[in-house]
C-alpha positions in Angstrom: -79.5 -40.7 -25.4 -79.7 -44.1 -23.7 -77.2 -47.2 -23.2 -77.8 -50.0 -26.1 -77.3 -53.7 -26.8 -74.7 -54.5 -28.5 -75.9 -57.1 -30.7 -77.4 -54.8 -33.7 -73.7 -52.8 -33.5 -71.8 -56.9 -33.5 -74.2 -57.8 -36.3 -73.5 -55.0 -39.0 -69.8 -55.4 -38.1 -70.2 -59.2 -38.8 -71.9 -58.3 -42.1 -69.3 -55.6 -43.2 -66.4 -57.4 -41.7 -64.8 -55.3 -39.3 -64.9 -55.6 -35.5 -66.3 -53.5 -32.6 -63.2 -52.4 -30.0 -64.6 -53.3 -26.5 -62.6 -51.3 -23.9 -62.4 -52.1 -20.6 -63.4 -48.9 -18.2 -61.9 -48.4 -14.5 -63.1 -44.5 -14.0 -64.4 -41.6 -15.4 -61.2 -40.5 -17.2 -61.2 -43.9 -18.8 -65.0 -43.3 -20.4 -63.8 -39.7 -20.9 -61.2 -40.6 -23.6 -63.2 -43.7 -24.9 -66.4 -41.6 -25.4 -64.3 -38.2 -26.3 -62.3 -40.9 -29.4 -65.0 -42.7 -30.5 -67.2 -39.5 -31.2 -64.1 -37.8 -33.0 -63.4 -41.3 -35.0 -67.1 -41.7 -35.9 -66.7 -44.9 -34.2 -69.3 -47.8 -32.5 -67.4 -48.7 -29.1 -68.3 -51.2 -26.3 -67.4 -49.9 -22.9 -66.6 -52.9 -20.4 -66.5 -53.6 -16.8 -65.4 -56.5 -15.0 -67.4 -57.1 -11.3 -64.5 -55.3 -9.6 -64.9 -52.8 -11.6 -68.8 -52.3 -10.9 -67.7 -53.1 -6.8 -64.8 -49.7 -7.4 -66.6 -47.3 -9.2 -70.7 -48.2 -8.2 -73.2 -49.3 -10.9 -75.4 -45.7 -10.6 -72.0 -43.8 -10.9 -71.0 -46.2 -14.2 -74.1 -45.7 -16.1 -75.1 -42.1 -15.3 -71.4 -41.3 -16.6 -72.0 -43.6 -19.9 -75.5 -42.1 -20.3 -73.7 -38.4 -20.2 -71.2 -39.3 -22.9 -74.0 -40.4 -25.0 -75.8 -37.6 -24.8 -72.7 -35.1 -25.1 -71.4 -37.1 -27.9 -75.1 -38.2 -29.3 -73.6 -41.2 -29.7 -75.5 -44.4 -29.0 -72.6 -46.8 -26.3 -72.9 -50.1 -25.0 -72.3 -50.6 -21.4 -71.4 -54.1 -20.9 -70.4 -56.5 -17.8 -67.3 -58.2 -19.1 -67.0 -61.9 -17.7 -69.8 -62.0 -14.8 -70.7 -65.3 -13.3 -73.5 -64.9 -11.0 -77.0 -64.4 -12.3 -78.9 -62.3 -10.1 -75.4 -59.7 -10.1 -76.2 -59.6 -14.2 -80.1 -59.0 -13.1 -79.2 -56.3 -10.8 -77.6 -54.6 -13.6 -79.8 -54.9 -16.4 -82.6 -53.6 -14.3 -80.2 -50.7 -13.2 -80.5 -49.9 -16.9 -77.2 -51.9 -18.8 -78.3 -53.6 -22.0 -75.8 -55.8 -22.7 -74.0 -58.5 -20.5 -71.5 -61.4 -20.4 -72.2 -64.7 -18.3 -69.0 -66.5 -17.8 -69.7 -70.1 -17.1 -67.0 -71.1 -18.7 -65.6 -72.7 -15.6 -68.2 -75.1 -15.6 -69.1 -78.8 -17.7 -70.5 -77.9 -21.2 -74.1 -79.2 -19.7 -73.9 -76.7 -16.6 -72.2 -73.8 -18.7 -75.6 -74.0 -21.4 -77.9 -74.1 -18.2 -76.7 -70.9 -16.5 -76.0 -69.2 -19.7 -79.8 -70.3 -21.3 -81.2 -68.9 -17.4 -79.5 -65.7 -18.3 -80.6 -65.4 -21.8 -84.1 -66.0 -21.1 -83.7 -63.1 -18.6 -82.1 -60.3 -20.5 -83.9 -61.2 -23.8 -86.9 -59.7 -21.9 -85.2 -56.2 -21.8 -83.6 -56.1 -25.0 -80.5 -56.6 -23.3 -77.9 -58.8 -25.4 -76.2 -62.0 -24.0 -72.4 -63.0 -24.8 -71.0 -66.4 -23.1 -67.8 -68.3 -23.6 -66.9 -71.9 -24.8 -63.4 -72.6 -24.1 -61.3 -70.9 -21.7 -58.6 -68.3 -21.7 -55.6 -68.6 -19.3 -54.2 -65.3 -17.7 -55.6 -62.8 -15.4 -58.1 -59.9 -15.9 -59.0 -57.9 -12.3 -59.9 -60.8 -10.4 -60.4 -63.8 -12.5 -57.4 -65.8 -12.7 -57.2 -68.7 -14.7 -53.8 -70.6 -14.8 -52.4 -72.6 -18.0 -53.2 -76.0 -17.3 -57.1 -74.5 -16.7 -57.2 -73.1 -20.2 -58.5 -75.0 -22.8 -59.6 -74.0 -26.6 -62.8 -74.0 -28.3 -64.3 -77.2 -29.7 -66.2 -76.2 -33.1 -68.8 -79.0 -32.7 -69.4 -77.6 -29.1 -69.9 -74.5 -30.1 -72.4 -75.4 -32.7 -74.6 -76.9 -29.5 -73.5 -74.3 -27.5 -75.1 -71.6 -29.6 -78.1 -73.6 -30.5 -78.9 -74.8 -27.0 -78.3 -70.9 -25.7 -79.5 -68.8 -27.8 -76.6 -66.3 -26.9 -76.2 -63.5 -29.3 -72.2 -63.6 -29.2 -69.4 -66.2 -28.7 -66.6 -65.6 -27.0 -64.1 -68.0 -28.4 -60.5 -69.6 -26.9 -58.2 -70.1 -29.8 -55.1 -69.1 -27.8 -55.1 -65.1 -26.8 -55.2 -65.1 -22.8 -55.6 -62.0 -20.2 -53.1 -59.4 -19.0 -49.6 -60.1 -20.6 -48.2 -62.1 -22.8 -45.2 -64.1 -22.2 -43.4 -64.3 -25.9 -45.2 -64.2 -29.4 -49.0 -65.0 -28.9 -50.3 -67.7 -31.0 -54.0 -68.1 -32.2 -55.5 -71.3 -33.7 -56.6 -69.7 -37.2 -57.6 -72.9 -38.4 -59.6 -73.3 -35.4 -61.0 -70.4 -35.9 -62.5 -70.6 -39.0 -63.8 -74.1 -38.2 -66.0 -72.4 -36.1 -66.5 -69.1 -38.5 -68.3 -71.4 -40.7 -70.1 -73.6 -38.2 -71.5 -70.9 -36.1 -74.2 -68.0 -37.4 -73.4 -65.5 -34.0 -70.7 -62.9 -34.2 -67.8 -64.2 -32.6 -65.4 -62.3 -29.9 -62.1 -62.3 -28.8 -60.9 -61.7 -25.1 -57.5 -60.8 -23.9 -56.4 -58.9 -27.6 -54.1 -56.2 -25.3 -50.3 -57.4 -27.1 -51.8 -58.9 -30.0 -50.0 -58.3 -33.2 -51.8 -55.9 -35.4 -51.8 -58.7 -38.6 -53.0 -61.1 -36.3 -55.8 -59.1 -34.7 -57.1 -58.3 -38.6 -56.4 -61.7 -39.8 -58.9 -63.0 -36.5 -61.6 -60.1 -37.4 -61.4 -61.8 -41.6 -62.2 -65.3 -39.9 -65.7 -64.2 -38.0 -63.8 -62.1 -34.7 -66.4 -59.2 -34.5 -65.9 -57.6 -31.1 -62.0 -57.5 -30.4 -62.0 -56.4 -26.2 -59.0 -54.4 -24.8 -58.4 -53.7 -21.4 -54.4 -54.5 -20.1 -53.1 -51.9 -22.7 -54.7 -49.2 -21.5 -54.0 -49.7 -18.1 -50.2 -49.5 -18.9 -50.5 -46.7 -20.8 -52.3 -44.8 -18.8 -50.0 -45.8 -15.2 -46.7 -45.1 -17.0 -47.8 -41.7 -18.2 -49.2 -40.9 -14.7 -46.1 -42.1 -13.0 -43.7 -40.5 -15.4 -45.7 -37.1 -14.3 -44.8 -37.6 -10.8 -41.2 -38.6 -11.6 -41.0 -34.7 -13.5 -43.0 -33.2 -10.5 -42.4 -34.7 -7.5 -44.7 -32.4 -5.9 -47.9 -32.4 -7.9 -50.9 -33.0 -6.1 -54.0 -31.4 -8.4 -55.9 -34.9 -10.0 -56.8 -32.2 -13.2 -53.2 -32.4 -13.8 -51.4 -35.5 -13.1 -54.8 -37.5 -14.9 -53.8 -35.5 -17.7 -50.7 -37.5 -19.3 -52.5 -40.5 -18.5 -55.6 -39.8 -20.4 -53.4 -38.7 -23.4 -51.9 -42.0 -23.3 -55.1 -43.8 -23.6 -56.1 -42.0 -26.1 -53.8 -42.8 -28.0 -54.3 -46.6 -27.9 -58.1 -46.2 -28.1 -57.2 -44.4 -31.3 -54.8 -47.0 -32.6 -57.4 -50.0 -31.9 -60.1 -48.3 -33.7 -58.0 -48.3 -36.8 -56.9 -51.8 -36.2 -60.5 -52.5 -36.0 -61.9 -51.0 -39.4 -64.3 -49.7 -37.2 -63.8 -45.6 -37.6 -66.6 -44.1 -39.6 -68.9 -47.2 -38.9 -70.8 -45.2 -36.4 
């Protein structure tokens, strides 16, 4: 089994009114949990890695592990390049077998963002690799990406129409009030803005920063066109809290086969919950 583009799975989700959960991976254990749970629940999933994750684990290792997971569970996976900003970096990883990429030019002026995204799309589409791009900018922190509140801004519906038309992207990440990392207070999503974008843009829409957003809000966003829901921070917190608790109870522990197990069990509960919320179970 090979790694696939996310395009068709997102188009199917768009047609049938559910979303694909995209989980950020960091190591072997994360991939094992996501793959096992997706297979048990018969859910399509996207495994996403930021540039720092690929630097940490190695592109070849991540590709090989995800390919093995796809073979073991007879379930095609999309290994996704999350928040990548450099064309050459994406090019190398596409050549390694990855078929789903996000080019993040949201920090550039509108026309410069379009030029960069179009360059990536032209290349990736030669290899049947799907491309996601972001218009507007989320605040918060995800790995090495840090955007303060003053630098964040929402997606303009009119600009979104032009952006999609000029870039030929396969999916659009929108900024409607979600944020990377942990929320300080109740998240506030601009559903009216999302509805306007959904009415005017034909490609599947993506919600970044979904960790910590209440279930009712995520489901409403899906009903208004969100087809991919990104989850990262909740997985990391569940895993680390469980491992720390194990060491508190077992201070002499030194075998990763033992102390990783509660971390994996905690992550599994999060993956199950997000698949349920996205209503993607049984959609493989």
